[in-house]
CHARMM internal coordinates of N, CA and C (Angstrom, degrees):
IC EDIT
DIST 1 N 1 CA 1.4477
DIST 1 CA 1 C 1.5212
ANGL 1 N 1 CA 1 C 108.45
DIST 1 C 2 N 1.3063
ANGL 1 CA 1 C 2 N 116.74
DIHE 1 N 1 CA 1 C 2 N 132.51
DIST 2 N 2 CA 1.4549
ANGL 1 C 2 N 2 CA 120.15
DIHE 1 CA 1 C 2 N 2 CA -179.19
DIST 2 CA 2 C 1.5159
ANGL 2 N 2 CA 2 C 110.16
DIHE 1 C 2 N 2 CA 2 C -82.09
DIST 2 C 3 N 1.3252
ANGL 2 CA 2 C 3 N 115.18
DIHE 2 N 2 CA 2 C 3 N 160.85
DIST 3 N 3 CA 1.4624
ANGL 2 C 3 N 3 CA 120.65
DIHE 2 CA 2 C 3 N 3 CA 177.89
DIST 3 CA 3 C 1.5171
ANGL 3 N 3 CA 3 C 111.06
DIHE 2 C 3 N 3 CA 3 C -72.87
DIST 3 C 4 N 1.2997
ANGL 3 CA 3 C 4 N 114.90
DIHE 3 N 3 CA 3 C 4 N 170.61
DIST 4 N 4 CA 1.4596
ANGL 3 C 4 N 4 CA 119.98
DIHE 3 CA 3 C 4 N 4 CA 178.78
DIST 4 CA 4 C 1.5202
ANGL 4 N 4 CA 4 C 110.24
DIHE 3 C 4 N 4 CA 4 C -78.60
DIST 4 C 5 N 1.2993
ANGL 4 CA 4 C 5 N 116.34
DIHE 4 N 4 CA 4 C 5 N 146.38
DIST 5 N 5 CA 1.4583
ANGL 4 C 5 N 5 CA 122.90
DIHE 4 CA 4 C 5 N 5 CA 176.35
DIST 5 CA 5 C 1.5315
ANGL 5 N 5 CA 5 C 107.93
DIHE 4 C 5 N 5 CA 5 C -85.51
DIST 5 C 6 N 1.3454
ANGL 5 CA 5 C 6 N 115.81
DIHE 5 N 5 CA 5 C 6 N 78.91
DIST 6 N 6 CA 1.4658
ANGL 5 C 6 N 6 CA 119.61
DIHE 5 CA 5 C 6 N 6 CA -176.23
DIST 6 CA 6 C 1.5260
ANGL 6 N 6 CA 6 C 112.81
DIHE 5 C 6 N 6 CA 6 C -59.24
DIST 6 C 7 N 1.3454
ANGL 6 CA 6 C 7 N 119.54
DIHE 6 N 6 CA 6 C 7 N -44.35
DIST 7 N 7 CA 1.4662
ANGL 6 C 7 N 7 CA 117.50
DIHE 6 CA 6 C 7 N 7 CA 178.00
DIST 7 CA 7 C 1.5366
ANGL 7 N 7 CA 7 C 112.51
DIHE 6 C 7 N 7 CA 7 C -58.67
DIST 7 C 8 N 1.3287
ANGL 7 CA 7 C 8 N 115.99
DIHE 7 N 7 CA 7 C 8 N -41.55
DIST 8 N 8 CA 1.4616
ANGL 7 C 8 N 8 CA 119.55
DIHE 7 CA 7 C 8 N 8 CA 178.51
DIST 8 CA 8 C 1.5166
ANGL 8 N 8 CA 8 C 112.44
DIHE 7 C 8 N 8 CA 8 C -66.10
DIST 8 C 9 N 1.3353
ANGL 8 CA 8 C 9 N 116.74
DIHE 8 N 8 CA 8 C 9 N -41.71
DIST 9 N 9 CA 1.4617
ANGL 8 C 9 N 9 CA 120.16
DIHE 8 CA 8 C 9 N 9 CA 178.14
DIST 9 CA 9 C 1.5241
ANGL 9 N 9 CA 9 C 111.15
DIHE 8 C 9 N 9 CA 9 C -65.39
DIST 9 C 10 N 1.3269
ANGL 9 CA 9 C 10 N 115.94
DIHE 9 N 9 CA 9 C 10 N -40.05
DIST 10 N 10 CA 1.4682
ANGL 9 C 10 N 10 CA 119.48
DIHE 9 CA 9 C 10 N 10 CA 178.85
DIST 10 CA 10 C 1.5290
ANGL 10 N 10 CA 10 C 110.89
DIHE 9 C 10 N 10 CA 10 C -64.97
DIST 10 C 11 N 1.3498
ANGL 10 CA 10 C 11 N 117.02
DIHE 10 N 10 CA 10 C 11 N -42.18
DIST 11 N 11 CA 1.4693
ANGL 10 C 11 N 11 CA 119.69
DIHE 10 CA 10 C 11 N 11 CA 176.70
DIST 11 CA 11 C 1.5229
ANGL 11 N 11 CA 11 C 110.80
DIHE 10 C 11 N 11 CA 11 C -61.50
DIST 11 C 12 N 1.3277
ANGL 11 CA 11 C 12 N 116.42
DIHE 11 N 11 CA 11 C 12 N -44.80
DIST 12 N 12 CA 1.4666
ANGL 11 C 12 N 12 CA 119.99
DIHE 11 CA 11 C 12 N 12 CA -178.98
DIST 12 CA 12 C 1.5250
ANGL 12 N 12 CA 12 C 110.92
DIHE 11 C 12 N 12 CA 12 C -63.56
DIST 12 C 13 N 1.3363
ANGL 12 CA 12 C 13 N 116.36
DIHE 12 N 12 CA 12 C 13 N -42.89
DIST 13 N 13 CA 1.4600
ANGL 12 C 13 N 13 CA 119.36
DIHE 12 CA 12 C 13 N 13 CA -177.57
DIST 13 CA 13 C 1.5135
ANGL 13 N 13 CA 13 C 113.87
DIHE 12 C 13 N 13 CA 13 C -74.86
DIST 13 C 14 N 1.3315
ANGL 13 CA 13 C 14 N 116.21
DIHE 13 N 13 CA 13 C 14 N -48.64
DIST 14 N 14 CA 1.4609
ANGL 13 C 14 N 14 CA 119.44
DIHE 13 CA 13 C 14 N 14 CA -173.09
DIST 14 CA 14 C 1.5261
ANGL 14 N 14 CA 14 C 113.29
DIHE 13 C 14 N 14 CA 14 C -85.29
DIST 14 C 15 N 1.3291
ANGL 14 CA 14 C 15 N 117.26
DIHE 14 N 14 CA 14 C 15 N -33.45
DIST 15 N 15 CA 1.4646
ANGL 14 C 15 N 15 CA 119.63
DIHE 14 CA 14 C 15 N 15 CA 179.83
DIST 15 CA 15 C 1.5250
ANGL 15 N 15 CA 15 C 110.50
DIHE 14 C 15 N 15 CA 15 C -93.87
DIST 15 C 16 N 1.3318
ANGL 15 CA 15 C 16 N 115.84
DIHE 15 N 15 CA 15 C 16 N -52.45
DIST 16 N 16 CA 1.4662
ANGL 15 C 16 N 16 CA 119.28
DIHE 15 CA 15 C 16 N 16 CA -177.56
DIST 16 CA 16 C 1.5209
ANGL 16 N 16 CA 16 C 113.48
DIHE 15 C 16 N 16 CA 16 C -67.67
DIST 16 C 17 N 1.3229
ANGL 16 CA 16 C 17 N 116.18
DIHE 16 N 16 CA 16 C 17 N -49.91
DIST 17 N 17 CA 1.4668
ANGL 16 C 17 N 17 CA 120.63
DIHE 16 CA 16 C 17 N 17 CA -178.63
DIST 17 CA 17 C 1.5292
ANGL 17 N 17 CA 17 C 112.27
DIHE 16 C 17 N 17 CA 17 C -90.46
DIST 17 C 18 N 1.3285
ANGL 17 CA 17 C 18 N 116.84
DIHE 17 N 17 CA 17 C 18 N -9.77
DIST 18 N 18 CA 1.4650
ANGL 17 C 18 N 18 CA 123.89
DIHE 17 CA 17 C 18 N 18 CA 179.83
DIST 18 CA 18 C 1.5371
ANGL 18 N 18 CA 18 C 112.09
DIHE 17 C 18 N 18 CA 18 C 57.75
DIST 18 C 19 N 1.3349
ANGL 18 CA 18 C 19 N 115.04
DIHE 18 N 18 CA 18 C 19 N 44.55
DIST 19 N 19 CA 1.4619
ANGL 18 C 19 N 19 CA 121.68
DIHE 18 CA 18 C 19 N 19 CA 177.19
DIST 19 CA 19 C 1.5288
ANGL 19 N 19 CA 19 C 107.67
DIHE 18 C 19 N 19 CA 19 C -89.88
DIST 19 C 20 N 1.3258
ANGL 19 CA 19 C 20 N 116.59
DIHE 19 N 19 CA 19 C 20 N 134.17
DIST 20 N 20 CA 1.4659
ANGL 19 C 20 N 20 CA 120.44
DIHE 19 CA 19 C 20 N 20 CA 176.50
DIST 20 CA 20 C 1.5253
ANGL 20 N 20 CA 20 C 109.59
DIHE 19 C 20 N 20 CA 20 C -63.99
DIST 20 C 21 N 1.3457
ANGL 20 CA 20 C 21 N 118.41
DIHE 20 N 20 CA 20 C 21 N 146.50
DIST 21 N 21 CA 1.4656
ANGL 20 C 21 N 21 CA 121.19
DIHE 20 CA 20 C 21 N 21 CA -177.07
DIST 21 CA 21 C 1.5239
ANGL 21 N 21 CA 21 C 114.09
DIHE 20 C 21 N 21 CA 21 C -52.15
DIST 21 C 22 N 1.3113
ANGL 21 CA 21 C 22 N 118.14
DIHE 21 N 21 CA 21 C 22 N -43.66
DIST 22 N 22 CA 1.4719
ANGL 21 C 22 N 22 CA 119.86
DIHE 21 CA 21 C 22 N 22 CA -178.94
DIST 22 CA 22 C 1.5240
ANGL 22 N 22 CA 22 C 111.98
DIHE 21 C 22 N 22 CA 22 C -65.01
DIST 22 C 23 N 1.3196
ANGL 22 CA 22 C 23 N 117.23
DIHE 22 N 22 CA 22 C 23 N -31.66
DIST 23 N 23 CA 1.4644
ANGL 22 C 23 N 23 CA 120.92
DIHE 22 CA 22 C 23 N 23 CA 176.52
DIST 23 CA 23 C 1.5286
ANGL 23 N 23 CA 23 C 109.49
DIHE 22 C 23 N 23 CA 23 C -73.72
DIST 23 C 24 N 1.3480
ANGL 23 CA 23 C 24 N 116.68
DIHE 23 N 23 CA 23 C 24 N -42.77
DIST 24 N 24 CA 1.4663
ANGL 23 C 24 N 24 CA 121.26
DIHE 23 CA 23 C 24 N 24 CA 178.70
DIST 24 CA 24 C 1.5217
ANGL 24 N 24 CA 24 C 110.62
DIHE 23 C 24 N 24 CA 24 C -55.08
DIST 24 C 25 N 1.3413
ANGL 24 CA 24 C 25 N 117.53
DIHE 24 N 24 CA 24 C 25 N -49.04
DIST 25 N 25 CA 1.4586
ANGL 24 C 25 N 25 CA 121.42
DIHE 24 CA 24 C 25 N 25 CA -175.79
DIST 25 CA 25 C 1.5186
ANGL 25 N 25 CA 25 C 112.41
DIHE 24 C 25 N 25 CA 25 C -72.18
DIST 25 C 26 N 1.3306
ANGL 25 CA 25 C 26 N 118.42
DIHE 25 N 25 CA 25 C 26 N -17.26
DIST 26 N 26 CA 1.4644
ANGL 25 C 26 N 26 CA 121.30
DIHE 25 CA 25 C 26 N 26 CA 175.89
DIST 26 CA 26 C 1.5276
ANGL 26 N 26 CA 26 C 112.52
DIHE 25 C 26 N 26 CA 26 C -84.57
DIST 26 C 27 N 1.3424
ANGL 26 CA 26 C 27 N 117.39
DIHE 26 N 26 CA 26 C 27 N -12.66
DIST 27 N 27 CA 1.4696
ANGL 26 C 27 N 27 CA 120.55
DIHE 26 CA 26 C 27 N 27 CA -179.77
DIST 27 CA 27 C 1.5310
ANGL 27 N 27 CA 27 C 110.64
DIHE 26 C 27 N 27 CA 27 C -71.82
DIST 27 C 28 N 1.3208
ANGL 27 CA 27 C 28 N 115.46
DIHE 27 N 27 CA 27 C 28 N 145.39
DIST 28 N 28 CA 1.4634
ANGL 27 C 28 N 28 CA 119.63
DIHE 27 CA 27 C 28 N 28 CA 169.60
DIST 28 CA 28 C 1.5292
ANGL 28 N 28 CA 28 C 107.20
DIHE 27 C 28 N 28 CA 28 C -81.06
DIST 28 C 29 N 1.3408
ANGL 28 CA 28 C 29 N 118.15
DIHE 28 N 28 CA 28 C 29 N 159.81
DIST 29 N 29 CA 1.4701
ANGL 28 C 29 N 29 CA 118.77
DIHE 28 CA 28 C 29 N 29 CA 176.71
DIST 29 CA 29 C 1.5323
ANGL 29 N 29 CA 29 C 112.43
DIHE 28 C 29 N 29 CA 29 C -55.96
DIST 29 C 30 N 1.3307
ANGL 29 CA 29 C 30 N 117.84
DIHE 29 N 29 CA 29 C 30 N -37.62
DIST 30 N 30 CA 1.4721
ANGL 29 C 30 N 30 CA 120.49
DIHE 29 CA 29 C 30 N 30 CA 179.94
DIST 30 CA 30 C 1.5298
ANGL 30 N 30 CA 30 C 110.87
DIHE 29 C 30 N 30 CA 30 C -66.13
DIST 30 C 31 N 1.3314
ANGL 30 CA 30 C 31 N 117.46
DIHE 30 N 30 CA 30 C 31 N -39.66
DIST 31 N 31 CA 1.4616
ANGL 30 C 31 N 31 CA 119.93
DIHE 30 CA 30 C 31 N 31 CA 178.36
DIST 31 CA 31 C 1.5263
ANGL 31 N 31 CA 31 C 110.89
DIHE 30 C 31 N 31 CA 31 C -64.79
DIST 31 C 32 N 1.3305
ANGL 31 CA 31 C 32 N 116.95
DIHE 31 N 31 CA 31 C 32 N -42.41
DIST 32 N 32 CA 1.4585
ANGL 31 C 32 N 32 CA 120.25
DIHE 31 CA 31 C 32 N 32 CA 178.43
DIST 32 CA 32 C 1.5254
ANGL 32 N 32 CA 32 C 110.69
DIHE 31 C 32 N 32 CA 32 C -63.53
DIST 32 C 33 N 1.3231
ANGL 32 CA 32 C 33 N 116.72
DIHE 32 N 32 CA 32 C 33 N -42.16
DIST 33 N 33 CA 1.4654
ANGL 32 C 33 N 33 CA 120.88
DIHE 32 CA 32 C 33 N 33 CA 178.58
DIST 33 CA 33 C 1.5292
ANGL 33 N 33 CA 33 C 110.35
DIHE 32 C 33 N 33 CA 33 C -61.03
DIST 33 C 34 N 1.3251
ANGL 33 CA 33 C 34 N 116.60
DIHE 33 N 33 CA 33 C 34 N -41.78
DIST 34 N 34 CA 1.4601
ANGL 33 C 34 N 34 CA 120.65
DIHE 33 CA 33 C 34 N 34 CA 179.39
DIST 34 CA 34 C 1.5296
ANGL 34 N 34 CA 34 C 110.64
DIHE 33 C 34 N 34 CA 34 C -63.91
DIST 34 C 35 N 1.3311
ANGL 34 CA 34 C 35 N 117.36
DIHE 34 N 34 CA 34 C 35 N -42.19
DIST 35 N 35 CA 1.4620
ANGL 34 C 35 N 35 CA 120.87
DIHE 34 CA 34 C 35 N 35 CA 179.50
DIST 35 CA 35 C 1.5213
ANGL 35 N 35 CA 35 C 112.24
DIHE 34 C 35 N 35 CA 35 C -66.52
DIST 35 C 36 N 1.3326
ANGL 35 CA 35 C 36 N 117.15
DIHE 35 N 35 CA 35 C 36 N -35.98
DIST 36 N 36 CA 1.4601
ANGL 35 C 36 N 36 CA 120.54
DIHE 35 CA 35 C 36 N 36 CA -178.18
DIST 36 CA 36 C 1.5199
ANGL 36 N 36 CA 36 C 112.70
DIHE 35 C 36 N 36 CA 36 C -73.71
DIST 36 C 37 N 1.3139
ANGL 36 CA 36 C 37 N 117.41
DIHE 36 N 36 CA 36 C 37 N -22.94
DIST 37 N 37 CA 1.4523
ANGL 36 C 37 N 37 CA 120.50
DIHE 36 CA 36 C 37 N 37 CA 175.69
DIST 37 CA 37 C 1.5164
ANGL 37 N 37 CA 37 C 113.62
DIHE 36 C 37 N 37 CA 37 C 89.09
DIST 37 C 38 N 1.3289
ANGL 37 CA 37 C 38 N 116.83
DIHE 37 N 37 CA 37 C 38 N 171.90
DIST 38 N 38 CA 1.4631
ANGL 37 C 38 N 38 CA 121.78
DIHE 37 CA 37 C 38 N 38 CA -173.69
DIST 38 CA 38 C 1.5234
ANGL 38 N 38 CA 38 C 114.67
DIHE 37 C 38 N 38 CA 38 C -66.49
DIST 38 C 39 N 1.3230
ANGL 38 CA 38 C 39 N 119.41
DIHE 38 N 38 CA 38 C 39 N -22.26
DIST 39 N 39 CA 1.4672
ANGL 38 C 39 N 39 CA 120.21
DIHE 38 CA 38 C 39 N 39 CA -177.20
DIST 39 CA 39 C 1.5203
ANGL 39 N 39 CA 39 C 111.87
DIHE 38 C 39 N 39 CA 39 C -65.24
DIST 39 C 40 N 1.3328
ANGL 39 CA 39 C 40 N 118.15
DIHE 39 N 39 CA 39 C 40 N -29.81
DIST 40 N 40 CA 1.4553
ANGL 39 C 40 N 40 CA 121.15
DIHE 39 CA 39 C 40 N 40 CA -177.85
DIST 40 CA 40 C 1.5233
ANGL 40 N 40 CA 40 C 112.83
DIHE 39 C 40 N 40 CA 40 C -101.67
DIST 40 C 41 N 1.3111
ANGL 40 CA 40 C 41 N 117.23
DIHE 40 N 40 CA 40 C 41 N 1.85
DIST 41 N 41 CA 1.4586
ANGL 40 C 41 N 41 CA 120.51
DIHE 40 CA 40 C 41 N 41 CA -179.98
DIST 41 CA 41 C 1.5179
ANGL 41 N 41 CA 41 C 110.26
DIHE 40 C 41 N 41 CA 41 C -83.81
DIST 41 C 42 N 1.3273
ANGL 41 CA 41 C 42 N 115.69
DIHE 41 N 41 CA 41 C 42 N 146.58
DIST 42 N 42 CA 1.4600
ANGL 41 C 42 N 42 CA 119.21
DIHE 41 CA 41 C 42 N 42 CA 175.44
DIST 42 CA 42 C 1.5188
ANGL 42 N 42 CA 42 C 108.68
DIHE 41 C 42 N 42 CA 42 C -75.74
DIST 42 C 43 N 1.3354
ANGL 42 CA 42 C 43 N 117.25
DIHE 42 N 42 CA 42 C 43 N 146.86
DIST 43 N 43 CA 1.4614
ANGL 42 C 43 N 43 CA 119.05
DIHE 42 CA 42 C 43 N 43 CA 179.10
DIST 43 CA 43 C 1.5253
ANGL 43 N 43 CA 43 C 110.50
DIHE 42 C 43 N 43 CA 43 C -65.88
DIST 43 C 44 N 1.3228
ANGL 43 CA 43 C 44 N 115.05
DIHE 43 N 43 CA 43 C 44 N 152.09
DIST 44 N 44 CA 1.4550
ANGL 43 C 44 N 44 CA 119.06
DIHE 43 CA 43 C 44 N 44 CA 179.63
DIST 44 CA 44 C 1.5284
ANGL 44 N 44 CA 44 C 110.37
DIHE 43 C 44 N 44 CA 44 C -70.57
DIST 44 C 45 N 1.3030
ANGL 44 CA 44 C 45 N 115.37
DIHE 44 N 44 CA 44 C 45 N 162.67
DIST 45 N 45 CA 1.4591
ANGL 44 C 45 N 45 CA 122.29
DIHE 44 CA 44 C 45 N 45 CA -178.18
DIST 45 CA 45 C 1.5287
ANGL 45 N 45 CA 45 C 109.62
DIHE 44 C 45 N 45 CA 45 C -68.64
DIST 45 C 46 N 1.3292
ANGL 45 CA 45 C 46 N 116.51
DIHE 45 N 45 CA 45 C 46 N 127.71
DIST 46 N 46 CA 1.4619
ANGL 45 C 46 N 46 CA 119.77
DIHE 45 CA 45 C 46 N 46 CA 177.37
DIST 46 CA 46 C 1.5375
ANGL 46 N 46 CA 46 C 109.49
DIHE 45 C 46 N 46 CA 46 C -97.76
DIST 46 C 47 N 1.3144
ANGL 46 CA 46 C 47 N 116.53
DIHE 46 N 46 CA 46 C 47 N 179.46
DIST 47 N 47 CA 1.4632
ANGL 46 C 47 N 47 CA 122.26
DIHE 46 CA 46 C 47 N 47 CA -175.00
DIST 47 CA 47 C 1.5298
ANGL 47 N 47 CA 47 C 111.85
DIHE 46 C 47 N 47 CA 47 C -59.58
DIST 47 C 48 N 1.3279
ANGL 47 CA 47 C 48 N 117.20
DIHE 47 N 47 CA 47 C 48 N -45.12
DIST 48 N 48 CA 1.4612
ANGL 47 C 48 N 48 CA 119.38
DIHE 47 CA 47 C 48 N 48 CA -178.29
DIST 48 CA 48 C 1.5304
ANGL 48 N 48 CA 48 C 111.09
DIHE 47 C 48 N 48 CA 48 C -66.40
DIST 48 C 49 N 1.3270
ANGL 48 CA 48 C 49 N 117.68
DIHE 48 N 48 CA 48 C 49 N -35.51
DIST 49 N 49 CA 1.4555
ANGL 48 C 49 N 49 CA 120.87
DIHE 48 CA 48 C 49 N 49 CA 176.15
DIST 49 CA 49 C 1.5114
ANGL 49 N 49 CA 49 C 111.85
DIHE 48 C 49 N 49 CA 49 C -65.62
DIST 49 C 50 N 1.3306
ANGL 49 CA 49 C 50 N 116.92
DIHE 49 N 49 CA 49 C 50 N -40.38
DIST 50 N 50 CA 1.4606
ANGL 49 C 50 N 50 CA 121.46
DIHE 49 CA 49 C 50 N 50 CA 177.27
DIST 50 CA 50 C 1.5280
ANGL 50 N 50 CA 50 C 110.63
DIHE 49 C 50 N 50 CA 50 C -63.74
DIST 50 C 51 N 1.3194
ANGL 50 CA 50 C 51 N 116.82
DIHE 50 N 50 CA 50 C 51 N -44.16
DIST 51 N 51 CA 1.4674
ANGL 50 C 51 N 51 CA 120.27
DIHE 50 CA 50 C 51 N 51 CA 179.74
DIST 51 CA 51 C 1.5321
ANGL 51 N 51 CA 51 C 111.09
DIHE 50 C 51 N 51 CA 51 C -63.41
DIST 51 C 52 N 1.3358
ANGL 51 CA 51 C 52 N 116.95
DIHE 51 N 51 CA 51 C 52 N -38.30
DIST 52 N 52 CA 1.4635
ANGL 51 C 52 N 52 CA 120.05
DIHE 51 CA 51 C 52 N 52 CA 177.96
DIST 52 CA 52 C 1.5278
ANGL 52 N 52 CA 52 C 110.66
DIHE 51 C 52 N 52 CA 52 C -64.09
DIST 52 C 53 N 1.3251
ANGL 52 CA 52 C 53 N 116.79
DIHE 52 N 52 CA 52 C 53 N -41.64
DIST 53 N 53 CA 1.4690
ANGL 52 C 53 N 53 CA 120.43
DIHE 52 CA 52 C 53 N 53 CA 177.12
DIST 53 CA 53 C 1.5206
ANGL 53 N 53 CA 53 C 111.69
DIHE 52 C 53 N 53 CA 53 C -64.44
DIST 53 C 54 N 1.3274
ANGL 53 CA 53 C 54 N 116.56
DIHE 53 N 53 CA 53 C 54 N -39.06
DIST 54 N 54 CA 1.4646
ANGL 53 C 54 N 54 CA 120.43
DIHE 53 CA 53 C 54 N 54 CA 179.89
DIST 54 CA 54 C 1.5285
ANGL 54 N 54 CA 54 C 110.94
DIHE 53 C 54 N 54 CA 54 C -65.67
DIST 54 C 55 N 1.3394
ANGL 54 CA 54 C 55 N 116.82
DIHE 54 N 54 CA 54 C 55 N -36.48
DIST 55 N 55 CA 1.4699
ANGL 54 C 55 N 55 CA 119.57
DIHE 54 CA 54 C 55 N 55 CA 176.68
DIST 55 CA 55 C 1.5232
ANGL 55 N 55 CA 55 C 110.97
DIHE 54 C 55 N 55 CA 55 C -69.18
DIST 55 C 56 N 1.3076
ANGL 55 CA 55 C 56 N 116.05
DIHE 55 N 55 CA 55 C 56 N -40.01
DIST 56 N 56 CA 1.4640
ANGL 55 C 56 N 56 CA 119.98
DIHE 55 CA 55 C 56 N 56 CA -177.08
DIST 56 CA 56 C 1.5338
ANGL 56 N 56 CA 56 C 112.31
DIHE 55 C 56 N 56 CA 56 C -73.26
DIST 56 C 57 N 1.3256
ANGL 56 CA 56 C 57 N 117.00
DIHE 56 N 56 CA 56 C 57 N -35.39
DIST 57 N 57 CA 1.4576
ANGL 56 C 57 N 57 CA 122.06
DIHE 56 CA 56 C 57 N 57 CA -177.72
DIST 57 CA 57 C 1.5326
ANGL 57 N 57 CA 57 C 109.91
DIHE 56 C 57 N 57 CA 57 C -128.08
DIST 57 C 58 N 1.3272
ANGL 57 CA 57 C 58 N 117.44
DIHE 57 N 57 CA 57 C 58 N 73.90
DIST 58 N 58 CA 1.4761
ANGL 57 C 58 N 58 CA 119.70
DIHE 57 CA 57 C 58 N 58 CA -178.51
DIST 58 CA 58 C 1.5216
ANGL 58 N 58 CA 58 C 111.22
DIHE 57 C 58 N 58 CA 58 C -65.85
DIST 58 C 59 N 1.3318
ANGL 58 CA 58 C 59 N 115.34
DIHE 58 N 58 CA 58 C 59 N 151.81
DIST 59 N 59 CA 1.4661
ANGL 58 C 59 N 59 CA 121.04
DIHE 58 CA 58 C 59 N 59 CA 178.80
DIST 59 CA 59 C 1.5286
ANGL 59 N 59 CA 59 C 111.39
DIHE 58 C 59 N 59 CA 59 C -68.92
DIST 59 C 60 N 1.3094
ANGL 59 CA 59 C 60 N 117.90
DIHE 59 N 59 CA 59 C 60 N -31.77
DIST 60 N 60 CA 1.4660
ANGL 59 C 60 N 60 CA 121.46
DIHE 59 CA 59 C 60 N 60 CA -177.94
DIST 60 CA 60 C 1.5161
ANGL 60 N 60 CA 60 C 109.65
DIHE 59 C 60 N 60 CA 60 C -120.64
DIST 60 C 61 N 1.3121
ANGL 60 CA 60 C 61 N 114.40
DIHE 60 N 60 CA 60 C 61 N 144.04
DIST 61 N 61 CA 1.4627
ANGL 60 C 61 N 61 CA 119.49
DIHE 60 CA 60 C 61 N 61 CA 174.86
DIST 61 CA 61 C 1.5380
ANGL 61 N 61 CA 61 C 107.63
DIHE 60 C 61 N 61 CA 61 C -88.45
DIST 61 C 62 N 1.3081
ANGL 61 CA 61 C 62 N 115.95
DIHE 61 N 61 CA 61 C 62 N 154.16
DIST 62 N 62 CA 1.4662
ANGL 61 C 62 N 62 CA 120.79
DIHE 61 CA 61 C 62 N 62 CA 176.65
DIST 62 CA 62 C 1.5335
ANGL 62 N 62 CA 62 C 108.15
DIHE 61 C 62 N 62 CA 62 C -64.19
DIST 62 C 63 N 1.3317
ANGL 62 CA 62 C 63 N 118.20
DIHE 62 N 62 CA 62 C 63 N 138.81
DIST 63 N 63 CA 1.4569
ANGL 62 C 63 N 63 CA 120.09
DIHE 62 CA 62 C 63 N 63 CA -179.42
DIST 63 CA 63 C 1.5294
ANGL 63 N 63 CA 63 C 111.50
DIHE 62 C 63 N 63 CA 63 C -66.44
DIST 63 C 64 N 1.3166
ANGL 63 CA 63 C 64 N 115.48
DIHE 63 N 63 CA 63 C 64 N 142.70
DIST 64 N 64 CA 1.4751
ANGL 63 C 64 N 64 CA 121.53
DIHE 63 CA 63 C 64 N 64 CA 176.43
DIST 64 CA 64 C 1.5235
ANGL 64 N 64 CA 64 C 107.19
DIHE 63 C 64 N 64 CA 64 C -87.41
DIST 64 C 65 N 1.3277
ANGL 64 CA 64 C 65 N 116.11
DIHE 64 N 64 CA 64 C 65 N 110.21
DIST 65 N 65 CA 1.4632
ANGL 64 C 65 N 65 CA 120.74
DIHE 64 CA 64 C 65 N 65 CA -177.27
DIST 65 CA 65 C 1.5096
ANGL 65 N 65 CA 65 C 113.03
DIHE 64 C 65 N 65 CA 65 C -85.00
DIST 65 C 66 N 1.3152
ANGL 65 CA 65 C 66 N 117.17
DIHE 65 N 65 CA 65 C 66 N -4.11
DIST 66 N 66 CA 1.4627
ANGL 65 C 66 N 66 CA 120.44
DIHE 65 CA 65 C 66 N 66 CA 177.29
DIST 66 CA 66 C 1.5161
ANGL 66 N 66 CA 66 C 113.90
DIHE 65 C 66 N 66 CA 66 C 66.35
DIST 66 C 67 N 1.3132
ANGL 66 CA 66 C 67 N 118.16
DIHE 66 N 66 CA 66 C 67 N 28.90
DIST 67 N 67 CA 1.4563
ANGL 66 C 67 N 67 CA 121.16
DIHE 66 CA 66 C 67 N 67 CA -177.63
DIST 67 CA 67 C 1.5118
ANGL 67 N 67 CA 67 C 112.16
DIHE 66 C 67 N 67 CA 67 C -92.70
DIST 67 C 68 N 1.3054
ANGL 67 CA 67 C 68 N 119.36
DIHE 67 N 67 CA 67 C 68 N -4.26
DIST 68 N 68 CA 1.4485
ANGL 67 C 68 N 68 CA 120.95
DIHE 67 CA 67 C 68 N 68 CA -173.04
DIST 68 CA 68 C 1.4486
ANGL 68 N 68 CA 68 C 115.80
DIHE 67 C 68 N 68 CA 68 C -96.83
END
COOR INIT
IC SEED 1 N 1 CA 1 C
IC BUILD
């Protein structure tokens, strides 16, 4: 997962939305996302993305059979 684009978020919030810096820094990420609108939101996780995550991070580990 990449880091947040803080300069871009700050420009969008303080220049685009004209939010004062102290108000910007008091916002939660969800509040900022809501203010920025759907165009800047990441798409929700689809079925193939969920399956990829499940393969990468399985709920159970393979049992150690002690054969090695």
